[in-house]
N, C-alpha and C positions, 0 to 999 in steps of 0.2 A: 504494500500500500504506500502510495506516495505521501510524503509529509514535508512540511516546512515550518521552521520556527522563526517568527518575527523577533522574539527576544528569548534567549535561553532561560530555562527555569532556574538556572544557577545564579541568576543576576543578583549579586550582593546578598544572597539568602544565607542564613545561618546553617541551614541544612541543604545539601545539594542533591539533585537527581542524577543518577547515572544515565549514561546514554541509553541503556536498556529501558529504564523507567520512562524516559522521554518518548521512546518508541511505543511503549505501552499506552501512554496517554494519547498519542497520535492515532494509535490503533482504535481507540474508543471514539475519537472525533472525526477520523477520516483525513482528507487532504486539507489542512488548515494552516493559517498563519496566525501566530499569537503575538499580541503586543501588550506589554505591561501597562496597566492603567493605575493600579493602586497597590501599595506595599505598606502594610500596617506599621511596621517598625520605623518607617520613614515618615509616612503621612499621618499616623496616629490611629489608634484602635477605637476610633469614634465614628458614629453613624454619619455625621455631617461631612467628615473628610471622605468617607467612602462614597457618599452620594455626589459630592462635588466632582469626583473624578470618574465615577462609573455610570451616572445617569445618562440615558439617551445614547448609549454606545452600542446597542444591538446585542447579539449573542455574547455571553461572557462565560469564562471558566474561573471558578474560585479554587485556589490551591492552598491548603492549610497544612502546617507542620506542628506536631505537638511534642512534648518532652519525651514521650516514649518512642519517638522515631517514626510515627505513622505519617504518611503523606496521603491526604484525603481531601475531599471537597465535593463540588457539584457543578453541573453545567445547566444553563438556562438559555433558551433561544429568544426569550422575550425581554425587551428593554426594562431597566429599572426606571421608574418615573415618579415614585412616591404618590401613586394614585389612591392608595388606601384600599385597593380592591384585591380580591383573590384572583390569581392568575392561572389560566389554563395553558399548559405547555406540555404537549405530548412528547416533546423531544428531551425534556429535562431528565437528568439522572444524577445519582451520587456515585462516587468512586472511592476506592482505597487501593493504594499500592503498597504491598507488603512483601509479596513473594514474586514468583515468576509470572503468575497470571493475575492481572488486576481484577479486583472485585468491582462489578458495575451493577448498580441497583436502579432499574428504570422506574419512572413514576407510574403509579397505578392510574390508568385511564387519562391522566393529564390534568384532571380537575384538582384544584387547590395545590398546584405545584409550588406556588409561592404566595406569600402575602406581600404585596407591593406597598409597603408603608415607609415611614421616615426613619425606621430603625435600621439596624445593621442587616447585612445579608442573611437571608434565611431560605430554607427549602421546606415546603409543605407546612409552614408555620409549625414545624417540628424541631428542626435543627437550626439553631441560631449561632452565627459566628460573630466574634467581637461583642459578645453579649454584655449589655450594661456598660458599653464603652470600655471594656476590659479585654485583655488577651485571654479570653476564655470562651468556651463552647457551652451551649445550653441545649439539652435534649428534652423535648416534651413528647411523651410516648404517643399520644393521640390527641386530637382536638375536636371540640364540639362546635359545629357550624349550624346554628339554629337548633334543631332537634336531632341532627344527624351527626353521629360520631364517625369521623373519617381518619384514615391513616394513609396519606398520599404515598409514603415510602415505607416499605417493609424491610427493615434492616436490623442487624444485631450490633449494638454499640461496641461490643468487644471485638467484633470482626472489622467494623468500619474504622474505629479510632482507638481501640484498646482500652475503652472506658476512661481514657485520660482526657479531661476537659481543659487542661491548661495548654494554651497555644504559645509556640515560639515565634510563629510568623503566620501571616495571612496575606495572600496576594490575589489580585483579580486581573485577568487577562481578557482583552478584546479578542474575539474569535472571528476571523474572516475566512469563509469557506471558499474552496475551489480557486485559490489564487493561481495566477500564471506561475509556472516554474521560473523562478527569478533568473536562473543562469541562462535561460534561453532568450532573454531580452537583448535588444540591440544595445551595445555599450553606450552609456550616457557620457562617458569621457573616453577619449582615445589614448591608449598607452602602448608603447612598443616594449614588449617584454623580451628584450634580446640583450645579449652581451654587448653588442655594438652600441645600443642605447645607453647601457650602464657606463661603458667606457667614454662615450660622448659627454655624458653628464659629469663624470669625474674630471674630464679634461676641461670643461667649461668652468667648473668650480676652481680647479687649480689655477687657471689663467685669469680668473676674475680680478679686476682692479676697480676699487671704489671710484666713483665719479669725481670726488674731491681729492686732490693730491695731499691735502692736510690729514686725510684719514687713511691709515695703512691697512686697517682691518675694521670691517663693520661690526657693530655690536648688536646682538639679537637677544632680547630679553624673553625668557620663558616664564609664563605665569599660568597657574592652574591649581585646582583643588589637590588636596593630599592624595597621593597614590595614582594620579592621572598619567604619570609617565614622563615627567620633565627630565629627570636624571637619566632615565632609561633611554630617552631619545639621544642625549649626548653620547652615552656609551655605545649606542647603535651606530651613530655617524662615525665615531672614533673607530669602531670595529671595521666599518667598510673601508676606510682609508688605511688602516693598519693591516688589513687582509687577514685578520683573526679576531676572535672574540676578546673584548676588553671590558674592564669594569672599573674605570677610573673614578666615576662619580658614584656615590653611595645611592643605591636604589633597592627597593623591596616592596613589601605589601603591608607595612605597619599601619596602624590606625591613625597615627600622628606623623607629621612630616619628618622624614629622615634627614632632610636638608635643613640645617639650622643656621648656616652661614650664607652670605652672598658670595657665590663662586663664579669666576670668569674662566671658562675653559677654552683653550685653543686646541685645534686639531692638527696634528702633524700629518704630512703626506708620506706615510710610511715611517718605519722605525728611525731611519736616518734622514728623513725628509724635512723640508722647511715647514714652518707653521702655515696653514692655509689662511686665506684673507678674510676670515670671519672669527668672531668670538661668540660662544654661546654662554649667556649669563643665566645661572640657575638661582632660583629663589626658594625660600621656605613656602610650603604649600598653603593655599588659602583654606580657611575653615569658616563655617557659617557663623559661629558664635563670636561675640566680641571678646577681646583679650586673649585670642588664640589664633595661631597661624600668622601669616604675613599681614602687616598693617598697611592700609592704603597710603598713609603718610610716608612710609618707607619706600613704597613703589614710586611715589613722586620724586623722592631724593635719588633713587636709582635712575629714573628716566633722565634726570638733569645732570647725571654724571658725578654726583657727590659721594656716593657710597664706595668705599675701598673694597678690594678683593679680600675675602675671608672675614668680612665684618660679621659678627655674630648677632643675629636678630634677637630682639627682646619684644615679644608680643604686647607687653604692657607699657613699653616706653619706646616711642618712635626714634629713629636715628636723628642725631643732632650733629651737623658738621661743625668743625672747629671754626672759630671766628675768622681766622685768616682765609680759610677755604670758602667760607660762606660769603665773604666780602667780594669775591670775584666769581664770575660765571665760569663753569667748566668749559674746556675746549670741546670742539665738535668731535674730536677723537674720543673723548671720554663719555659722551652722551650715548643714549640708546637710539639706534637707527631703525629698528623694526621690533614690534611687539608681537609675540606669538602666544595665544591662549592654548593650553594643552587640556583637552577634555576627553575623558574616558567614554567611549561609545556605549558601554554597557550601563552607564549611569545617567545618561542624558535625561531620560524620562523621570529620573528620581531626583533631579537637581532641585534643591529647596528654594523657596522664594528668597530667603535670606542670602543664600549664596549668589543667586541671580542678581540681587540688589548690589552686592559687593562687586560683582563683575561689571555691572552697569556703571557704578561709580568710577571704577578703574578706567573703563572705556571713555567716559566723559573727560577724565583727566588726560588720557592719552590723546584724545581728539583736540584738546586745547593746545597741545604741543605740536600738532600736525604730524604725529608719527604714524606710519602705516601699520595696520593690524591684520593678522590672519589667524586661523584656527587650525591646530593639528588635532584630528580626531583619532585617538589611539585605541588599541585593543579591538580592532574591527573583527579579528578572527574569533574572539570570544563572544562578540555581539551577534554574529551571523554564521550558522553552520555551513552555508554555501562557501563563505570566504575561508572558513577553517579548512574545508576540504581542498580548496584551491584559491590561492591569493589572487589569481588572475580574474576571479569572479567578482572582484571588489566593485568594478564599475558596470557590472551586469546584473546586480541585485537591486530590486526595488526597495528592499529594506534599508540598505546602506544609503541609497539616494534619499529615502525618507528621513534618516537620521541626520544626514548632511543638511537637509532643509530645516529640520528642527533646531539644530545648532545655530544655523544662520538666523532663524527667527528669534531664538532665545538670547543670543548675544548681540544681535543687531549688526552682523557683518554680511556682506554679499555671499551668495552660495559659491561663487568663483574663488572666494578667499578661504574656503573650508577644504582642507586636504586630509583624507583618511590615510593613515599609515599603520604599519605594524612594527613595533619595536622588537629587537631581539630580546628574548627573556629566558627561554629554556634551551635554545639551540646551542649546539657545539660547533656548527659549521655555518659559514655565510650562505645565503640563499639569494639567487638572482632576482626573483620577483620582489622580495623584501628590500633589496638594495635599490631597485629602480624607484620604488615609492619614497624611500628615505631621501635619496639624492634629488628627486624631483621637488621634494619639500624644501630642501636647502637652496636649490636653484631659485625657487619662488621667493624665498626670504631675501636672497641677494638682489633680486629684481626690485622688491619692495624697498630695500635699503637704498638702492639707487634712486628710486622715485623720491625718497625723502631728501637725499643729498642734492638732487637736482632742484628740488623745491626751495631749500634753504639758501642756495646760491653761494658764491664765494664769501668766506669769512676771514 
């Protein structure tokens, strides 16, 4: 049976589905594409957050995880609308994944499949998720409608969820049936996946000279949330030019930023080669709460060339230049010439409003200085199974195109300025397709830096 995933179920979840479990769910649903709408640990275990993100979205699949390791939930083909009515849905079902064969409980006749009220998601007015705005499940054995006792779903709680009503997570996905197989689409961007193209890109980057003679190397500032892949991008570019895997910048998957200093990284053209004509500036990761992560005032100082290499960030105290340096403007060589936002493709839909506001404030500041901006969308292979299967599918999938458009809309940058890439993370050898995407991104950054230098004119 054909299947496609709009968003992998593993997306930032505390418990992850195996590939086999994913196939099991697709076996229940048929050929579908799934797009994450709601994640309780991010958006809140409350009914209002659920309805805000899930109402009027068409068919949906709810996936819950409890402390005992059960993965279970339900499917409904009818919109959530808060109508207050009992919903008839002959396609509704409950499911549980515990062994090799998933348990599927079809609705009885379809009547009373759901109560479409303002509360949290429920099935048959029997099984309530995020009950009482808590990470909990509530099971009502049967319900009285008028004088009729009905039991829309016949199931054993021990089989469905192990009688454990405490939830670790609850997610809701939009279900789109019978999508076109994304890899058969006409490419929406043209890329030459050849060694010749990789060599051409490397040569162009080696031979690049900034438009202003006063600037020997352009400075590119990487900004993004914790764990988005800023440091990994530098390591990946460094690996391409070194011809082997490198790990000069500290990177990983910690919950807080591994980068605590402002670092300026040059890339050498091979072990004995000269430094290439650009500098990648790495910063502490952005965090949504105040007093944590990179401060916006620090970013302003970095943009204007006041922050020295290896300056250690203090989230509670913005950088203060010394009086002598503050009294004179930085040289054009010291300033930032291009800003790159690094965004994790698997977390775009989960981006909080607070983080969006921070990014918007940064963009406004960058705009006032006239610095070009672009976006690197990382972890595209984790976001889309078609891309994980073959990186050349990246510009043939409707899902990646949708994510590019979503990033463009959320950050306020043109679609043409959003470049999906895959950083090296677990590989031991370089890979041609990965190199082409990474080098294309660097080439675009150099073009944008030239636009800035051309605009500021001789200084």
